N, C-alpha and C positions, 0 to 999 in steps of 0.2 A: 504494500501500500503507499502510495505517496506524500508524501506530505509537506503540506503547505503553510502560508504563513500572509495570511488576507491583509490587506491594509485601506481601511474605509475613510470616508470625509468625515472629520469631527464636527461640521454642523451637521451631522444628521444622527450626533450619538444618541440623543436626547429624546428622538423621537421612532429612533429603528432599533431595536433588539439586537436585529441581524440574523434574526430566527429564521428567512428563506434563504440567507447563505449559508447557512450551517445545515440546512434542509437540503439544501442542494448539492453540496461536500459530501453528505454522511449518503446518500441515496448516489451519486454520480450523474447528475443531472445538472443541463445545463451547461454551464462553462466546463463542468466537469466530465461528459459524455465519454471524449476522450482521455481520460487517464482513467476514469472509474473513480469508486469511493476513496476519499481521502482522508489521511488523521491533518486536522486542524492543531498548527503547535503555535500558531499566533493569531490574534485577530483586535490589531491596533486600530488607532488611527491614523491622518497624514501629520500630525503635529501641528493645523490649520493651515490658513492662507498664509503662503502660494504652497503648501505642501511640504512646509519646512521641515520636518522630521522626518518624513518620508524614508531618504534615504536610507539615515542611521537606524530607523525600525527595520527596512529589509534586511540590508546587515543583521540584524540585531536576529533574527528569527534565522537564517539560512544560518548563525553561528548557534545556534538552536536545533538546527535538522532541518530547516525547509526549505526542497527542491524545486519547490515553484514557488514564486512571488503573484499575488493573485489581488487586482487592484479593484475593488468592489465596484457593486454595479451601479452605489452611490455619486462613486466618478465617476464612473465611462459615460453612463446614462443617465443621470440624475435623479434615480428609484429612492427614496418615495416623495420626494419633493417639485421632481419635475425639473429640477437644476442641475444640467451636468457640470462638473466640474473647469471653471474657464483655465485650471491650471494643469488641466490632467496630462493635456502631451508633455509638458515640460517634466511634470512629473516620474512620470514613463520614460523619457529620457533621459533625465538624471536617475533612475533607479539601472538602468540597461549600463547605464555610462561606467556605474558605479560597483557592480557586481558581477561576480564570473561570467561569464561565457555559455558556461553548461547550466545556469537557472534559467529557466524557462517561467518568462512573463507572460500570465494570463489578463484579459484586459476585461472581463466582467465577471460575474457572479453566477448570474438570473437576468 
């Protein structure tokens, strides 16, 4: 079973407990259809706009065994507030630039 670390939008923390993310990961659905069910080793926020803590948090989860970093749907698609993160591309690029190329990045959860 692959291990993943999920990074979410800090602004959605008080309205979304991540239930859909956990269900999708556990059942191997949506973004996890290719990997099958996964083990979540971390579920953290980006650190607030403009994603100022996303890179060190991705690195921390990799240090704890994550083989895949997942950027939650609240960042990529705006779920549940219907407002995608305007910094999404920069966050993704910064993480990619600062982690091993062997670590996969998935750009949504559900």
